[in-house]
N, C-alpha and C positions, 0 to 999 in steps of 0.2 A: 332150657333154650327153645324158643319158639321160632317160627318162620321169620318174623320181623327182626329178631335178634340176629339171626344169621345174615339177613340182608344188610343190617346196619354194620355188622362186623366185616363182611366181605366188601361192602361199599367203601368202608375206611381203607381197607388194604388196596383196593383198586384205585381210589381217589388219591391217596398219598403217593402211589407209584406214578400214576399219570402226571400228577403235579410235578413231582421231581424230574420226570423225563422232559416235561415242557420247560422247566427252568433250565435244564442241562443244555439247551440250545446255545446258551451264552458261553459255554466252556470252549475256549480257543487255544489255551496255552497251559503249561503246567502251573503257572502262577494263578490263573483263574480257577484251576482244578484244586490246588492246595490251599489258596488263601483268598479265593473269590475276588482277586485283584484289589483287595483291601478297600472295598467300596461299600460295605454294609452300613446301613443307617443305624442310629442308636437303638431303635426299637426291635430291629432284627437281632442286634447284638444281645439285647435283654432276653429275647426268646430263645436264642441259642444257649446262653448262659444258664437260664432257668431249665430249659429242656434237657441239656447235656448233664446238668448237676443233679437231676431228679430221676430216681429209678423206681420201678415198680415195687420193690421190696421195702422201700422206705415208708409209705403209708401203712403197709401191712404190719411192719415191725413196731411203728410208733402207736398205731391203734391197739396192738396186742399188749404192749407194756403199760399203756394208759388203762386199758381194761383190767389189767392185773394189779397196778400200783397207784393209779391216780395221775391227774393232770401234771403234776410237778415232773414227771418223767419226760416231759417235752424237752428237757435239757439234753436228753440223749441226741435229739436231732438239732437242738439249738447250740451244740457244743461249739460250733464256729460262729455263733452270733456275734461274739465280742471282737472277733478279728475281721468281720466283714468290712468295716471302714478302711482297713489297710489295703484291701483290694484296689481302692482308688489310688493309692500311692504306688502300687506295684505295676499296674496295667501298662503305663507308658514304657516301661523298660523292654517289653517284648516287641512293641512296635518300633521303637528306635533302634532296636538291634538289626532290623531289616532282614531277619532270617525267616525261614519257613518252619523250622523246628526248634525246640528247646535244645536238642543235641547239637545243632549248629552254633547255638550261642555258647554252649559249654566248650565246644571245640575251639571257638575263636578266643575264649577266655583262658583255657588251660591246655589246649593242644589236642591232637588227634586221638590219643589213647583214652583220655577222659571222655571225649566225645563218643568213642566207640563203646566204652563201658556203659555210658548213659543210654546209648541207642539200644543196646541189648536189653537193659533194664526196661526201657519204654515200650519196646515191642511186647515183651512178656506182660507188662502192666496192662496193655490194651487187650491182649489175648485173654488173660486171666479175668479181667473185669467184663469184657464182652460176654464171655462164657457164663460168668456168674449172673450177669443181668438177664441173659436169655433164659437160663434155667429158673431163675427167681420168678420171672413173669410167668413162665410156663407152669410152675407149680401152683401159683395163685389162681390162674385161669382154670387149671384142672380141678382144683378144690371147689371153686365157685360153680363149675359146670357139673359137679358130681361125677366127674370122670368121663363125661361125654367127649371132651377134647383132651387128648392125652398130652403130657408135657413134651414128648418128642415131636408130635405134630405141630405144636405151637412153636417150638424152637425152630423147626424147619421152615414154617410159614413166615415167621418174623425175618429169618435170615434171608430168604429168597427176596422178600419185599424190599428190605433196606439195601441189599447188595444191588438190585437192579437200578434204583434211582441214584445211589451213591457212586456206582461204577460209571454211570453216564455223566452225572452232574457234579461230582466232587463236592467241595465245601459249599458251592452255590446252592446245590439241591438240598444238602444237609441243613444249611442254615435257614433257608426259607421254609422247609418242611418242619424244622424245629420250632419255628415261631407258631405255626398252626397247630402243631402237636402240643405245644406248651398250653394252648387254650383248653385242649382235651384233658390235660393233666390237672388243670384248675377244676374242671368239671368233676374229675375223679375225686378231688379232695373235698368237695362240698355237697355232692349229690345225695349222699346218705343222711345229711344232717337234718333238713326239713322233714323228711319222711320219718326219720327216727324220733325227732322231737315229738311229732304228732302221736307216735305209738306209745311213748313213755310219759305222756302228759307234761311235756316241756321240762324246763329246769326245775320247777317245783317237784315234779314227779321224780326226777332223777335224785334230788337232794333228800327225798324221803326215804329212798331205799339204799343209797350209797354212803359210805362213811364220810364224815365232814372233811377229813384231810384229803379226799379225792378232788377237792375243789380248791386246793392251795396251789399257788404258782411256784412256791418253793417249799420243800419239805424234806425230811430225811428219807422219805419213800424213794426219791430219785436216786439215792446212792451216790450223789455227786457232791463232794465237799469242795472247799475252796481250792485245795491242792490239786485235786483231780480235775477241776475245771481249768485251772491254770495250765496244767499238762496237756489237756485236750486242746486248749487254745494255741499252745506251742506246736503241738502236732499239726493242727489245721494251718496255721500261719506259715510255718517253715515247710510243711509238706506240700502245700498247694503251689509253691513257687516252682517246684521241680516236676509237677504233674505234666505229662507230655502233651496234653491238649491245650495248654495255656496260651500258646501262640494263636490258636484259632479263637479262643475266648477273648483275648485282650488286644490282638494285633491286626484284626481283619476288618475293623471299622473304617469308615471313610475319614475319620479324624481320631486323634488321640482321646478326645473327650468321649466319642462314641464308644471306644473300648473301655474307658473308665465306667461309663454309665452302664454298659452292658454287664460287665462282670460284677460290679458292686450292687446295682439295684436289681439285676436279674437274680442275684443271690438273695436280695432282700424279699423278693416275691416268694422265694422258696421258704424263707423263715415265716412268712405270713401264712402261706397254705398249710404249713406244719400245724398251725392252730386247729385247722379243720380235721387233720388226722387225729390229733389228740382228743378233740371234742367227739369225734366218731367213736373212739375207744370208750369214753364215758357213756355214750348213748347205748352201745352195745352191752356194757356192764349192767345197766339198768334193764335193758331188754331181756337179757338172759335171766335175770331174777324174775321179772314179770311173767315170762313163759315158763319158769320152772325147769330151765335146761341147765346143762353143765357143759363147759368146754374143756376138753382134755388138754388142749394146748392154747395158751393165751393168744398166740399168733393166728389162731383160727377165727379171732374176733371180727376182722374185716370181712372175711369170707362169709361168716355167719350173718353179719348185718346185711351184706349184699343179697344173700339168699332169701332172707326174711323180709326185706323191705322193697326190693326192686321187682317191678312187674314187667311184662312183655314190652320189649323195646329198650327199656332202661337197662336190662342185663346186657344186651348187645352194645349199648353205649358205654357201659362200664368196662366190658372187655376191650373195646376199642381204645378207651383211655389208658388201661394198663399196658396194652401193647404200645401205645404212643409213648408212654413214659420211658420204655426201654429202646424202641426203635430210633428215637430222637438222639439218644446217647450213642447207640451202636453206629449210626450213619456217620456221625462226627468222628468216632473212633476209628472207623474204617479208613476214612480219608486221611487222618493223621497218621495212621499206622503205614499207609502207602507212602506218605511223605517222608516218614522217618527212614524207611528201608531205601527209598529212592535217593534222598539227599544225603544221608549219613553213611550208607553202606554201598549202594550200587554206584552213585556218582563219585563217592570218595575213594573206593577201593577196586571197583570192577571196571567202570567205564567213565573216567574223568572228563572225557571230551564228548560225551554223549549230547546230541542236539536236543532242543527243547521237546520236539515231537517224541523222541525216544523216552524222555524223562516222564512225559505225560502218560505214555503207554505203560511204562514201568510202574508208575504210581497207581494206575488203575489195576493192573494185574497182581501186583504184590499186595495191595489192600484187599482184593478179592480172595487170594489165597489165604492170607492171614485171618480173614473173617471166617472162611471155611474151617480153619483150624480151631478158631474160637467156638464155632458151632459144634464141632466134634468134641471139644473140651466140655462144652455145656452138657452134652449128652451123658458125660461121665461124672459129673459133679454130684456129690451126695450131700455136701454141706456148703450152702451158698455163702453163709456168713464168713467161713474160713477163707475163702478166696479173696473176699474184700479186705479182710483184716490184714492179710499178708501184704498185699500191694500198698495199702494206705500206710502201714508201718514203715515199709522200706522207703516209700516216697519221702517220708519226713527225714530220713537219714541222708538220702540224696539232696534234699533241699538245703542241707547245711552248706554244701559247696556252691549252690546256685546263689542263695541269699548272701552268704559270706563273700562270694566273689563280686557281688554288686556293691556291697556297702564298704568293702575294704580293698584298697588298691594293691596292698602288699601280699595278698593271698596269691598262692601259686599252685602248681599241679601236684607238688609233693604234699602240701598241706591237704589238698583235696583228696588225694589217694589215702592219706593217713586217716582223714575224717571218715571216709567210707568204711575202711577196714576196722577201725577202732570201734565205731558206733555199732556196726553189725555184730562183731565178736563179743563186745561187752553186753549188748542186748541179749544175745542167745546164751552167753555164759552166765549172766545174772539169773535169767529164767531157768536155766538148767540147775543152778545151785539151789534155787527156791523150790523147784518142783521135783528134781531128781529124774526128769524125763527130757530127752532130746527130740523135739518135734519141730516141724517146719513152722507151724502157726501156734503161738501161745495165746492164751487169753490176755487181752490188753489190760495191763496194770500200770498206774501212773508212776510208781517208784522205779521199776526197771527201765521204762521208757525215759524217765527224766534223767537217770544216771547215764544211760547211753547217749543221750543228746548232750549232756554236759561234757562227757568224755570225748565225744565227737567234735564239739566246738573247741575244746581245749587242744586236741590234737591238730585240728585245723590251724589254729593260731601257732602252736609250738613249732610244727614242722615248716610252716611258712617262713617264720622268722629265722630259723636255723639253716635254711637251704637258700640257694641262689634265687634271685628274683626272676620273674618273667621278663621277656624282652621289653625294655623301656618304651621303644617306639611303638611296638604293638599295643601295649597297654594304654599309652597316651591316645592312640587312635581309637581304642575300644571305648574309653571313658569319654573322649571328645564327642563321639557319636551319641553316647547317652545323654549328653547335655544339650543336644541340638533337637529342634522340633522336627518331627517326621511327617507332618501333615501340611506343610507350606511349600509353595512352589519357588519362592524367591531364594536366591543364594547370594553369598557375599562375594567379594573379589577372589577368594580362593575356591569358589565353586561349591561352597558348603552351605547347608541351611542355616538360618539364624540361631543363636543360642537361645535356649528356653528362657533364661534369665531376663532377656530384654523384653519379654511379653508377659511375665509372671508364670512361666511354665518350667522353671527350674525344678529339679526333683529332689525332695527333701531327704530322701534315704541315700543319695549318692555320697560316697566317701564319708560314712558316718563318723569315723574316728577324727576326721578333719574339722569337726564341729568345735574342737577345742581352740581352733585358730580364730582370731578376731575377724578376719575377712569373711568368714562364713556367716557372720551375723549382720553384715552390712546390707541395708535395704531388705531385711529378712521377709517382712510381709508382702513387699512388692515382688520380690523374685519368686516367692513360693505361693502366690496368691491362688493358682489353680489347685494345688495340693491342699492348701489349708482350708479353702472354702468347701471343697468336695468332701474332705475328711470330716469336717464339722457337720455337714448335711447328713453324712453317713450315720453319725452318733444321733442325731435328731430322729432319724427314721427308726433306728433301733429302739429309742425311747418310745416312739409312737407305737411300734409293734408290741412291745412289752406291756405298755399301758392298755392297749386294745385287748390283749389276752387277759389281763387282770380284770378289765371291765366286764368281759363276758362271764367270767367266773362269779361276778357279783350279782348277776341276774337272778331274781327269785322265781 
């Protein structure tokens, strides 16, 4: 670390805080704090989705496994690649719900108790993930700086910075800073590549010293067979529907299309920069051989490359990019955590008649307190990976009741409760039977996860059909809202927005069992035009990204 590195790093901290505070002048209500008044443009939504979905440990982990086993291991990060087009289909549900949190959506669908259970899960999800991300970035920076910056110091600095601007500006500050921090994450993803290629004599130099299968896009080295990839896709698709920040990611745009573009193509940007992380791993593998060094841990590859290749100024820029990768996520999580506590616990159970000014204050202070809890949790974390695995696995089981409740009208609270109980107990029961150990976090294996999901969905169906229906009028109102546009001002004679089917914005996933009825196929392409066009474009972009990665590997 040189003087210029410290200047760049501290300038980033000061700059992002001042920018967030400047944006915060627009916060006048709880809605502007929690949802930014739902006025974000599509490019802000993309930056928010990309920044929130990308953490500092991701490039480190991907570079490490690529260094060890080759480029085909990119599928560890690309595990959600094949479900990304489905984000286009899911995004409008959150905006049409007109809710602030996923907990409120589930409460409206299943009742207060399910909403409360979800809210507790969601708050723990945020605390665990924020703590893990803070500690993950802290460890990376400490290694690259050769211990000059301690992990605890980095955790405290990041926490203070994102709390200041998020406390003042809410989602407005978080979303706009996410966009600019996303640019830094892209810098993080590619800055080692040109310097590294120069050191190892380009692709020809790498291919001279590394095994041939290191340059395959698919190989047995990835350890991912078709069944594993399928289960990862199920995990990603079902799990993401219930992740508690999905309202921010999908429902805060100025139009439904902005939310679709943000979540879908913001995620596509992440899939693209993952190529840079994997390529960095190949470069470091060749560089270590050239220098005659040995890395005790493959995950030291990213730090080794940064230490060997970056000069004064670039080190500070790298640190700023690593910090940005986590602060962009933590700021969004802080606002969402405050919203969850305020809307689903404080307003629901403590002060139902609270004025908006009180809700705004409670959102700020509850988010602040829960972020401090996450920081304390971060200081105690020994294994970053375990904290992430725990929340991502549980999210998939919770996703059964969210996704199931959207696509199936007959689903009820009893089926939802059974699905949660059966999926969790079967997952832990199968893993205990296989390992003989009862622990909080098991190594993720496709078979136990697959069985737990299958049993969870079966229980969801069985208990729903065997028990009484949800109130018919309430369900009709819930699904009627899902069929109507949420981004137009005109209303019909009943004071309701127009049906999406009238303008090609009907949602293809709604009432999926009803597809057996003839009327579901009337004017199919006209009614679902927005869904079908965006879904097709998503698959085209996936093809382009995969082709781009393959083309890079063909360079001589």
